[in-house]
MMTF fields as JSON, N, C-alpha, C and O atoms, coordinates in Angstrom:
{
  "mmtfVersion": "1.0.0",
  "mmtfProducer": "UNKNOWN",
  "numBonds": 375,
  "numAtoms": 376,
  "numGroups": 94,
  "numChains": 1,
  "numModels": 1,
  "chainsPerModel": [1],
  "groupsPerChain": [94],
  "chainIdList": ["A"],
  "bondAtomList": [4, 2, 8, 6, 12, 10, 16, 14, 20, 18, 24, 22, 28, 26, 32, 30, 36, 34, 40, 38, 44, 42, 48, 46, 52, 50, 56, 54, 60, 58, 64, 62, 68, 66, 72, 70, 76, 74, 80, 78, 84, 82, 88, 86, 92, 90, 96, 94, 100, 98, 104, 102, 108, 106, 112, 110, 116, 114, 120, 118, 124, 122, 128, 126, 132, 130, 136, 134, 140, 138, 144, 142, 148, 146, 152, 150, 156, 154, 160, 158, 164, 162, 168, 166, 172, 170, 176, 174, 180, 178, 184, 182, 188, 186, 192, 190, 196, 194, 200, 198, 204, 202, 208, 206, 212, 210, 216, 214, 220, 218, 224, 222, 228, 226, 232, 230, 236, 234, 240, 238, 244, 242, 248, 246, 252, 250, 256, 254, 260, 258, 264, 262, 268, 266, 272, 270, 276, 274, 280, 278, 284, 282, 288, 286, 292, 290, 296, 294, 300, 298, 304, 302, 308, 306, 312, 310, 316, 314, 320, 318, 324, 322, 328, 326, 332, 330, 336, 334, 340, 338, 344, 342, 348, 346, 352, 350, 356, 354, 360, 358, 364, 362, 368, 366, 372, 370],
  "bondOrderList": [1, 1, 1, 1, 1, 1, 1, 1, 1, 1, 1, 1, 1, 1, 1, 1, 1, 1, 1, 1, 1, 1, 1, 1, 1, 1, 1, 1, 1, 1, 1, 1, 1, 1, 1, 1, 1, 1, 1, 1, 1, 1, 1, 1, 1, 1, 1, 1, 1, 1, 1, 1, 1, 1, 1, 1, 1, 1, 1, 1, 1, 1, 1, 1, 1, 1, 1, 1, 1, 1, 1, 1, 1, 1, 1, 1, 1, 1, 1, 1, 1, 1, 1, 1, 1, 1, 1, 1, 1, 1, 1, 1, 1],
  "groupList": [{"groupName": "MET", "atomNameList": ["N", "CA", "C", "O"], "elementList": ["N", "C", "C", "O"], "formalChargeList": [0, 0, 0, 0], "bondAtomList": [1, 0, 2, 1, 3, 2], "bondOrderList": [1, 1, 2], "singleLetterCode": "M", "chemCompType": "L-PEPTIDE LINKING"}, {"groupName": "THR", "atomNameList": ["N", "CA", "C", "O"], "elementList": ["N", "C", "C", "O"], "formalChargeList": [0, 0, 0, 0], "bondAtomList": [1, 0, 2, 1, 3, 2], "bondOrderList": [1, 1, 2], "singleLetterCode": "T", "chemCompType": "L-PEPTIDE LINKING"}, {"groupName": "LYS", "atomNameList": ["N", "CA", "C", "O"], "elementList": ["N", "C", "C", "O"], "formalChargeList": [0, 0, 0, 0], "bondAtomList": [1, 0, 2, 1, 3, 2], "bondOrderList": [1, 1, 2], "singleLetterCode": "K", "chemCompType": "L-PEPTIDE LINKING"}, {"groupName": "ALA", "atomNameList": ["N", "CA", "C", "O"], "elementList": ["N", "C", "C", "O"], "formalChargeList": [0, 0, 0, 0], "bondAtomList": [1, 0, 2, 1, 3, 2], "bondOrderList": [1, 1, 2], "singleLetterCode": "A", "chemCompType": "L-PEPTIDE LINKING"}, {"groupName": "GLU", "atomNameList": ["N", "CA", "C", "O"], "elementList": ["N", "C", "C", "O"], "formalChargeList": [0, 0, 0, 0], "bondAtomList": [1, 0, 2, 1, 3, 2], "bondOrderList": [1, 1, 2], "singleLetterCode": "E", "chemCompType": "L-PEPTIDE LINKING"}, {"groupName": "LEU", "atomNameList": ["N", "CA", "C", "O"], "elementList": ["N", "C", "C", "O"], "formalChargeList": [0, 0, 0, 0], "bondAtomList": [1, 0, 2, 1, 3, 2], "bondOrderList": [1, 1, 2], "singleLetterCode": "L", "chemCompType": "L-PEPTIDE LINKING"}, {"groupName": "VAL", "atomNameList": ["N", "CA", "C", "O"], "elementList": ["N", "C", "C", "O"], "formalChargeList": [0, 0, 0, 0], "bondAtomList": [1, 0, 2, 1, 3, 2], "bondOrderList": [1, 1, 2], "singleLetterCode": "V", "chemCompType": "L-PEPTIDE LINKING"}, {"groupName": "SER", "atomNameList": ["N", "CA", "C", "O"], "elementList": ["N", "C", "C", "O"], "formalChargeList": [0, 0, 0, 0], "bondAtomList": [1, 0, 2, 1, 3, 2], "bondOrderList": [1, 1, 2], "singleLetterCode": "S", "chemCompType": "L-PEPTIDE LINKING"}, {"groupName": "ILE", "atomNameList": ["N", "CA", "C", "O"], "elementList": ["N", "C", "C", "O"], "formalChargeList": [0, 0, 0, 0], "bondAtomList": [1, 0, 2, 1, 3, 2], "bondOrderList": [1, 1, 2], "singleLetterCode": "I", "chemCompType": "L-PEPTIDE LINKING"}, {"groupName": "GLY", "atomNameList": ["N", "CA", "C", "O"], "elementList": ["N", "C", "C", "O"], "formalChargeList": [0, 0, 0, 0], "bondAtomList": [1, 0, 2, 1, 3, 2], "bondOrderList": [1, 1, 2], "singleLetterCode": "G", "chemCompType": "PEPTIDE LINKING"}, {"groupName": "ASP", "atomNameList": ["N", "CA", "C", "O"], "elementList": ["N", "C", "C", "O"], "formalChargeList": [0, 0, 0, 0], "bondAtomList": [1, 0, 2, 1, 3, 2], "bondOrderList": [1, 1, 2], "singleLetterCode": "D", "chemCompType": "L-PEPTIDE LINKING"}, {"groupName": "TYR", "atomNameList": ["N", "CA", "C", "O"], "elementList": ["N", "C", "C", "O"], "formalChargeList": [0, 0, 0, 0], "bondAtomList": [1, 0, 2, 1, 3, 2], "bondOrderList": [1, 1, 2], "singleLetterCode": "Y", "chemCompType": "L-PEPTIDE LINKING"}, {"groupName": "PHE", "atomNameList": ["N", "CA", "C", "O"], "elementList": ["N", "C", "C", "O"], "formalChargeList": [0, 0, 0, 0], "bondAtomList": [1, 0, 2, 1, 3, 2], "bondOrderList": [1, 1, 2], "singleLetterCode": "F", "chemCompType": "L-PEPTIDE LINKING"}, {"groupName": "ARG", "atomNameList": ["N", "CA", "C", "O"], "elementList": ["N", "C", "C", "O"], "formalChargeList": [0, 0, 0, 0], "bondAtomList": [1, 0, 2, 1, 3, 2], "bondOrderList": [1, 1, 2], "singleLetterCode": "R", "chemCompType": "L-PEPTIDE LINKING"}, {"groupName": "GLN", "atomNameList": ["N", "CA", "C", "O"], "elementList": ["N", "C", "C", "O"], "formalChargeList": [0, 0, 0, 0], "bondAtomList": [1, 0, 2, 1, 3, 2], "bondOrderList": [1, 1, 2], "singleLetterCode": "Q", "chemCompType": "L-PEPTIDE LINKING"}, {"groupName": "ASN", "atomNameList": ["N", "CA", "C", "O"], "elementList": ["N", "C", "C", "O"], "formalChargeList": [0, 0, 0, 0], "bondAtomList": [1, 0, 2, 1, 3, 2], "bondOrderList": [1, 1, 2], "singleLetterCode": "N", "chemCompType": "L-PEPTIDE LINKING"}, {"groupName": "PRO", "atomNameList": ["N", "CA", "C", "O"], "elementList": ["N", "C", "C", "O"], "formalChargeList": [0, 0, 0, 0], "bondAtomList": [1, 0, 2, 1, 3, 2], "bondOrderList": [1, 1, 2], "singleLetterCode": "P", "chemCompType": "L-PEPTIDE LINKING"}],
  "groupTypeList": [0, 1, 2, 3, 4, 5, 6, 7, 2, 8, 3, 4, 2, 9, 10, 11, 1, 2, 2, 10, 3, 4, 2, 3, 5, 7, 1, 6, 6, 9, 7, 8, 1, 10, 6, 5, 1, 3, 9, 10, 2, 6, 1, 5, 8, 9, 12, 9, 1, 12, 4, 6, 13, 14, 13, 2, 3, 2, 2, 9, 8, 15, 16, 7, 1, 2, 14, 16, 6, 2, 8, 16, 3, 2, 2, 6, 16, 3, 12, 2, 3, 9, 2, 3, 5, 2, 4, 3, 6, 3, 2, 2, 2, 2],
  "groupIdList": [1, 2, 3, 4, 5, 6, 7, 8, 9, 10, 11, 12, 13, 14, 15, 16, 17, 18, 19, 20, 21, 22, 23, 24, 25, 26, 27, 28, 29, 30, 31, 32, 33, 34, 35, 36, 37, 38, 39, 40, 41, 42, 43, 44, 45, 46, 47, 48, 49, 50, 51, 52, 53, 54, 55, 56, 57, 58, 59, 60, 61, 62, 63, 64, 65, 66, 67, 68, 69, 70, 71, 72, 73, 74, 75, 76, 77, 78, 79, 80, 81, 82, 83, 84, 85, 86, 87, 88, 89, 90, 91, 92, 93, 94],
  "secStructList": [7, 7, 2, 2, 2, 2, 2, 2, 2, 2, 2, 2, 2, 2, 6, 7, 7, 2, 2, 2, 2, 2, 2, 2, 2, 2, 2, 2, 2, 2, 2, 2, 2, 2, 2, 2, 2, 2, 6, 7, 7, 3, 3, 3, 6, 6, 6, 3, 3, 3, 3, 3, 3, 7, 7, 7, 7, 3, 3, 3, 3, 7, 6, 6, 6, 7, 7, 3, 3, 3, 3, 7, 7, 7, 7, 3, 3, 3, 3, 3, 3, 7, 2, 2, 2, 2, 2, 2, 2, 2, 2, 7, 7, 7],
  "xCoordList": [-6.867, -7.412, -6.532, -5.355, -7.195, -6.062, -6.693, -7.816, -5.787, -6.801, -7.969, -9.082, -7.579, -9.14, -10.333, -11.448, -9.684, -11.336, -11.363, -12.545, -10.542, -10.681, -11.921, -12.679, -11.606, -12.289, -13.564, -14.545, -13.543, -15.165, -15.963, -17.078, -15.243, -15.964, -16.418, -17.581, -15.409, -15.776, -16.926, -17.905, -16.699, -17.656, -19.526, -20.623, -19.159, -20.154, -21.193, -22.393, -20.083, -20.922, -20.717, -21.398, -20.257, -20.468, -21.797, -22.73, -21.865, -22.726, -22.607, -23.357, -21.015, -19.897, -20.081, -20.66, -19.561, -18.995, -17.961, -17.261, -17.236, -15.877, -14.614, -13.532, -15.108, -14.178, -13.86, -12.739, -15.153, -15.168, -14.515, -13.872, -14.932, -13.919, -12.385, -11.501, -12.318, -10.979, -10.113, -9.019, -10.45, -10.192, -10.064, -9.39, -11.509, -11.36, -10.502, -9.967, -10.168, -8.722, -7.462, -6.775, -7.293, -5.913, -5.247, -4.112, -7.069, -6.592, -6.269, -5.15, -6.842, -6.806, -5.417, -4.658, -4.941, -3.53, -2.6, -1.696, -2.864, -1.573, -1.472, -0.29, -2.568, -2.778, -1.93, -1.285, -2.061, -1.456, 0.016, 0.836, 0.406, 1.789, 2.275, 3.066, 1.838, 2.402, 2.713, 3.728, 1.267, 2.024, 3.482, 4.557, 3.026, 4.113, 5.77, 6.627, 5.565, 7.209, 7.309, 8.159, 6.025, 6.838, 7.662, 8.45, 7.166, 7.627, 6.302, 6.506, 5.128, 4.067, 3.488, 3.706, 2.183, 1.664, 0.326, 0.113, -0.64, -1.901, -2.791, -2.543, -3.622, -4.163, -6.021, -6.626, -6.693, -7.855, -8.273, -7.726, -8.832, -9.486, -10.547, -11.582, -10.134, -10.893, -10.266, -10.466, -9.586, -9.29, -7.902, -7.824, -6.738, -5.404, -4.212, -4.518, -3.375, -2.144, -0.886, -0.222, -0.55, 0.22, 1.084, 0.634, 2.724, 3.526, 4.882, 4.813, 6.046, 7.554, 8.315, 8.214, 9.104, 9.97, 10.98, 11.241, 12.018, 13.614, 14.233, 14.653, 14.523, 15.395, 16.555, 17.014, 17.218, 18.661, 19.634, 19.263, 20.688, 22.13, 22.294, 22.365, 22.352, 22.748, 23.756, 23.829, 24.38, 25.056, 24.539, 23.785, 24.798, 24.222, 25.021, 26.027, 24.465, 25.527, 24.733, 23.762, 25.775, 25.368, 24.997, 25.773, 24.061, 23.755, 24.331, 24.058, 25.495, 25.736, 27.197, 27.786, 27.747, 29.341, 29.615, 30.624, 28.512, 28.845, 29.811, 30.36, 29.954, 30.616, 29.55, 28.339, 30.07, 29.693, 29.008, 29.81, 27.936, 27.625, 26.85, 26.16, 27.064, 26.668, 25.263, 25.341, 23.927, 22.754, 22.736, 22.738, 22.72, 22.548, 21.336, 20.699, 20.77, 19.792, 19.18, 19.753, 17.543, 16.462, 15.477, 15.609, 14.473, 12.726, 12.386, 13.144, 10.977, 10.147, 8.736, 8.438, 7.9, 6.227, 5.952, 6.517, 5.329, 4.397, 2.884, 2.425, 2.265, 0.928, 0.465, 1.002, -0.144, -0.572, -2.36, -3.134, -2.674, -4.119, -4.707, -4.174, -5.979, -6.796, -7.551, -7.459, -8.126, -8.481, -9.786, -10.04, -10.437, -12.098, -11.395, -11.868, -10.346, -9.869, -9.853, -10.565, -8.942, -8.598, -9.982, -10.095, -10.988, -11.769, -12.679, -13.373, -12.807, -13.182, -12.604, -13.267, -11.618, -10.887, -11.163, -11.573, -10.813, -11.281, -12.771, -12.909, -13.773, -15.21, -15.179, -16.063, -14.609, -15.226, -15.162, -14.026, -15.489, -15.824, -15.906, -16.76, -14.659, -14.448, -15.56, -15.319],
  "yCoordList": [-11.676, -10.787, -10.635, -10.299, -10.927, -10.247, -8.843, -8.408, -8.289, -6.7, -7.231, -6.855, -8.421, -8.846, -8.979, -8.79, -9.43, -9.48, -8.623, -8.302, -7.666, -6.417, -5.195, -4.304, -5.732, -4.77, -5.195, -4.475, -6.991, -7.258, -6.699, -6.182, -6.878, -6.492, -5.047, -4.764, -4.058, -2.822, -2.584, -1.901, -3.318, -3.165, -3.586, -3.068, -4.564, -5.36, -4.182, -3.904, -3.766, -3.299, -1.459, -0.716, -1.014, 0.378, 0.119, 0.917, -1.013, -0.739, -0.2, 0.526, -0.851, -0.127, -1.034, -2.051, -0.843, -1.674, -2.558, -1.571, -3.365, -3.813, -2.607, -2.278, -2.154, -1.314, -0.058, 0.31, 0.492, 1.524, 1.411, 2.277, 0.088, -0.076, -0.058, 0.466, -0.738, -0.655, 0.317, -0.064, 1.638, 2.33, 3.959, 4.989, 3.135, 4.098, 3.5, 4.345, 1.995, 1.679, 2.192, 3.083, 1.769, 2.455, 3.986, 4.439, 4.697, 6.157, 6.339, 6.841, 6.117, 6.096, 5.802, 6.582, 4.349, 3.763, 4.675, 5.072, 5.108, 6.101, 7.193, 7.36, 8.259, 9.292, 9.169, 10.094, 8.05, 7.797, 7.45, 7.907, 6.778, 6.307, 8.34, 9.03, 8.525, 10.172, 11.123, 11.797, 10.938, 11.76, 10.99, 11.42, 10.064, 8.881, 9.71, 10.157, 9.58, 9.987, 11.709, 12.227, 11.992, 13.478, 13.769, 14.652, 12.761, 12.462, 13.624, 14.216, 13.375, 13.785, 12.338, 11.381, 12.709, 10.92, 11.68, 12.838, 10.341, 10.341, 10.13, 9.039, 10.766, 10.66, 10.308, 11.073, 9.134, 8.484, 8.616, 7.753, 9.202, 9.488, 7.961, 7.656, 7.298, 6.253, 4.832, 3.831, 4.829, 4.192, 3.798, 2.796, 4.904, 4.925, 6.102, 7.183, 5.773, 7.065, 6.203, 5.394, 6.428, 6.231, 7.31, 8.387, 6.997, 7.559, 6.64, 5.418, 7.245, 7.292, 7.537, 8.614, 6.717, 6.249, 6.06, 5.524, 6.609, 6.564, 5.482, 5.636, 4.156, 3.101, 3.486, 4.441, 3.115, 3.232, 2.586, 1.521, 2.945, 1.91, 0.839, 1.209, -0.285, -0.744, -2.295, -2.577, -2.986, -3.941, -5.565, -5.927, -6.309, -7.706, -8.401, -7.964, -9.803, -10.956, -11.997, -12.754, -11.545, -12.43, -14.169, -14.952, -14.273, -15.699, -16.7, -17.823, -16.387, -17.693, -17.957, -19.001, -16.451, -16.645, -15.868, -15.353, -16.046, -15.505, -14.189, -14.057, -13.152, -12.318, -11.228, -11.391, -10.206, -9.188, -8.057, -7.569, -7.615, -6.632, -5.246, -5.464, -3.782, -2.916, -3.102, -3.488, -2.741, -2.551, -0.741, -0.231, -0.15, 1.384, 1.654, 0.663, 3.077, 3.627, 3.556, 3.491, 3.552, 3.831, 4.523, 5.016, 4.806, 5.169, 4.321, 3.395, 3.952, 2.643, 3.278, 4.319, 2.391, 2.998, 2.314, 1.321, 2.753, 2.532, 3.192, 4.313, 1.792, 2.136, 2.053, 1.157, 2.64, 2.812, 2.713, 3.473, 1.915, 1.472, 3.044, 3.577, 3.232, 4.243, 3.59, 2.374, 3.775, 3.473, 2.491, 1.33, 3.285, 2.683, 1.244, 0.168, 1.218, 0.071, -1.218, -2.168, -0.736, -1.226, -2.096, -3.299, -1.344, -1.881, -2.498, -3.313, -2.229, -3.185, -4.538, -5.457, -4.598, -5.872, -6.91, -8.07, -6.102, -6.789, -7.163, -8.221, -6.834, -6.678, -7.99, -8.79, -8.296, -9.088, -10.506, -10.554, -11.444, -12.544, -13.523, -13.515, -14.869, -15.817, -16.717, -17.47],
  "zCoordList": [-2.101, -3.079, -4.281, -4.146, -5.742, -6.605, -7.21, -6.954, -8.0, -8.829, -9.116, -8.748, -10.017, -10.584, -10.4, -10.885, -9.404, -7.734, -7.372, -7.245, -6.96, -6.558, -7.607, -7.222, -8.978, -9.637, -9.719, -9.903, -9.507, -9.751, -8.579, -8.647, -7.534, -6.301, -6.212, -5.922, -6.485, -6.798, -7.702, -7.405, -9.051, -10.151, -9.27, -9.477, -8.44, -7.989, -6.827, -6.815, -6.011, -4.996, -5.589, -4.88, -6.242, -6.807, -7.608, -7.524, -8.385, -9.651, -10.766, -11.419, -11.044, -12.138, -12.853, -12.471, -14.238, -15.417, -15.08, -15.305, -14.79, -14.396, -15.357, -14.872, -16.699, -17.254, -16.157, -15.806, -15.721, -15.304, -13.552, -12.958, -13.057, -11.889, -12.126, -11.449, -13.217, -13.351, -13.889, -14.305, -13.958, -14.448, -13.387, -13.369, -12.404, -11.015, -9.971, -9.254, -9.633, -9.305, -9.9, -9.399, -10.641, -11.48, -11.282, -11.135, -11.391, -10.99, -9.799, -9.699, -8.729, -7.313, -7.142, -6.566, -7.777, -7.388, -7.737, -7.002, -9.158, -10.026, -8.981, -8.677, -8.107, -7.871, -6.374, -5.881, -5.885, -4.547, -4.816, -4.02, -5.731, -6.14, -6.429, -5.786, -7.026, -7.577, -6.118, -5.936, -4.918, -4.194, -3.391, -2.971, -3.441, -2.678, -2.798, -2.036, -4.039, -5.598, -4.423, -3.698, -4.82, -4.653, -3.14, -2.799, -2.53, -0.951, 0.485, 1.545, -0.365, 0.631, 0.538, -0.204, 2.206, 2.289, 1.841, 1.481, 2.042, 1.645, 2.956, 3.47, 3.541, 4.557, 4.177, 3.427, 4.785, 4.213, 5.791, 6.479, 6.263, 7.069, 7.706, 7.113, 8.748, 8.809, 8.419, 9.108, 7.396, 6.314, 7.236, 7.947, 7.042, 6.982, 6.305, 5.801, 6.397, 6.244, 5.379, 6.028, 3.734, 3.369, 3.02, 2.63, 3.183, 3.427, 3.06, 3.187, 2.624, 2.825, 3.815, 4.402, 4.145, 5.163, 4.776, 3.699, 5.864, 5.291, 5.722, 6.869, 5.133, 5.998, 6.487, 5.861, 7.371, 7.75, 6.918, 6.425, 6.671, 5.99, 7.066, 8.238, 6.803, 7.907, 7.012, 5.816, 8.241, 7.586, 7.464, 8.367, 6.688, 6.798, 6.011, 5.452, 5.936, 5.508, 4.255, 4.278, 3.141, 2.017, 2.674, 3.223, 2.469, 2.794, 2.4, 2.825, 1.256, 0.4, 0.551, 0.832, 0.233, 0.755, 2.526, 3.008, 2.989, 4.497, 4.834, 5.928, 3.647, 3.78, 4.246, 4.097, 4.769, 5.075, 4.171, 3.375, 4.117, 2.77, 3.613, 4.609, 3.066, 3.403, 2.41, 1.244, 3.116, 2.394, 2.805, 3.926, 1.618, 1.447, 2.168, 2.526, 2.527, 2.868, 1.851, 0.764, 2.017, 0.944, 1.236, 2.357, 0.7, 0.675, 0.849, 0.562, 1.455, 1.317, 1.435, 2.02, 0.723, 1.419, 2.645, 3.103, 2.953, 4.262, 4.447, 4.23, 5.018, 5.149, 6.95, 7.602, 7.393, 8.479, 8.698, 8.117, 9.394, 9.356, 10.656, 11.629, 9.942, 10.378, 12.031, 11.861, 13.273, 13.766, 13.172, 13.492, 12.298, 12.131, 11.335, 11.7, 10.324, 9.642, 11.055, 11.382, 11.433, 12.843, 13.406, 13.17, 14.161, 14.256, 13.72, 14.328, 12.594, 11.659, 11.366, 10.885, 11.612, 10.916, 12.629, 12.66, 13.795, 15.306, 15.162, 15.776, 14.708, 14.829, 13.767, 14.074, 12.925, 11.974, 12.22, 12.694, 12.232, 12.68, 11.794, 10.907, 12.001, 10.85, 10.275, 9.332]
}
């Protein structure tokens, strides 16, 4: 699903205009980004938790030259699904 499709879905389910749905989605995504950038986590009970995790430095191999490469440590965003979301996905029939 693309962002445009999600905006359409929000507008349809919430009885909003697409402009209002776009603004709401952008506000939520921007707010989550701001919180993660500050190093905090966002927990939405029943949905899941967005957080920042530290990835350790490691050794890799450049596939084109076959030379060893050092991959530096970095912070990455992560999402852990909540119990209600996991159950909803498991119950959904195809």
